[in-house]
C-alpha positions, 0 to 999 in steps of 0.5 A: 525443498520446503518453502513456508510463507507467513501471510496470505497477502498480495506479496505472498501471491507474488512469492508463490508465483516467483517460486514456481518460476524457478521450482515446480516441485518444491513444497509450498505452505502458506499460513494465513491469519485471515480465513480467506482466499488472497484478496485485494485489500484496496477493494474492500471499499468497493465491496461496501459500496456494492460495486463488487462482491466477495468473489471478485475481490479475490486477487487470484482465481479460486484454483490458485493454490491448487494450480500452484501445488500449495497448501493454504493454512487458513485462520492461523497465526505464526507464533514463533520462528526458530531460525536455528532449527528452521521451523515455524510454530503456528497458533493451532500447535502445528510446527512447520519445518522450512528450508526457505521462509518468506515473511509477508505479514503486511501491516496492521491498523495504527491506533494512536493514544486517543484520550478516552478511546477505551470507552467506545466501540470503534472500527478500523478499515483495513481488512475484509473482516473490518469491512464486514463488521462495519457493514453489519454495524451500519445496518443496525443504526439507521441514518447513523452519524459516523465519525472518522478519525483520519483524513488519509487514504484509509479514512477517506476510502472508508468515507466513500465506501459508506456514504450512501448507507449512513446519515452523515460523516465527519472526518477529523484529523490533527493534520491541517489538510486531507491526504497529508502523506501524498498531497501538498496544501493546494492539491489537498484543498481541491480534493477537500472541496470535491469531497465536501460536495458529497456531504463529508464534513471535515474538522482539521487541525483537531485533536482526536478525542471521542468525548468531544463529538456526537456520533453513533459509529466511530472509525479509527483510520489513522494509518498502518504499522508494519507487522515486524514482531516475528522477524524481530524475535528471530533476530532479523534487523528491523526498523520501521519495517523488516529490512531487506536487500534488493533480493528481498533477503532479511539479515537472517539466513534463508529468511526473506520478506516482502510487502508492507512489513518491509523497508528497503533502500530505494535508489530512486529516493536515496533513502531507506523506507517502508513503501506500503503500496500494492505494486511494490508488494507484488514485485518484492514478493516475486523477487523473494520467491525467485531467489528462494528457489535458486533463481536470480532476481532483484528489486531495488528501485521501489518508488513511492507512488499512489493512484487513487480516486474518490467520488470520481476524482482521481489522483496520481502521485510519484516520487518525493516533493523536493526542490522547485515546484512548477505547476502547469497552467492548462490543467486543474492540477499538475505539479512537478518537482525538480531538483539538481537537474532531475525530476523528483516527483509529481502530483496530478489530479484528473490529468494523467497524460504522459504519466509513464514518461514522468515516472520513468524520468523519476525512476531512472534519474535522467538529466533534465537540466536542459529541458523547459521545465514549464513545458515539462509541467504541461506535457512531457512530449518527446520534443522537449528532450534530447535526441538520445533520450527520445531514441531510448524511449522509442526503442523501449516502445518497440 
């Protein structure tokens, strides 16, 4: 069996390990556009801060490909998938035949139409190359004034990564708050004040036009877009991402997809969506690999979830923010969202007690209609729940 994986991402690592669980002998070829060993992209900010190094950002040990009998083609892009002849054409001219193919191409930086942006050199902050280029640029401009377009996860991580190496940082965004994709207004205000304590300046509800600012270095950190072109061109169903089912199959025979390039239906949210977070990427890749190799695996409970910190202040969120919002009184910020007798989501800042129980309630859709909701916001102690729920949790722990 010939397996080809396009992309050398965390989803690809999951796919490799999934294949090897079911097939120890098949040939695996991984095509990576970047010239690096698989690494954890969230770690590039810590690399610039000096908290880690190039060796420690590797997602798997140096002998990962050798141990799994993989061939890694570094620094080449897949240009075309011929689904009829079952082969992939690479940028270097090689043509790879496959029996089963996985697309794990991830996403690319989203650069919106910003007036006059073409007049300026700018940096994105998503890949290791992006981080290294920004690091070199900062070295050439002492006490640089940095302008970051984007107050979301990527923009704020970029700011945290470089704040000790530059003179000042201004973060501008059209949104009216920081982290608009994961925080409500109250939670966002807490994080904004914390970041301002480290010297960051914010211009929110502000149009992005570099002509309107004074700066030395410009970073565009306005989000990501799933890489779907190869899948679309070979006939796979594509929306915002490549559509996959619970087995990580696309709509094209013998082609699977996993990670940030995909979208899928989640039983948790009841919606089809792209959920670009690391745990989902790995599990989806592993699911693809097992099924590609003839095993049986499924993953249909992708949960929107974020665990992230900025300058020592940490955020944990999960689910969707629908229904009644109930805020705990005993913590700086714990808020849960309840609708139709079910826990739909939560936002916690620096207080994560019983987070696993809250997450399980969201994922399982358990009935909490008889639970004291104010008490639940404070602490998901088992005493709040019916006996059958307590028994189930205790069995799971044992």
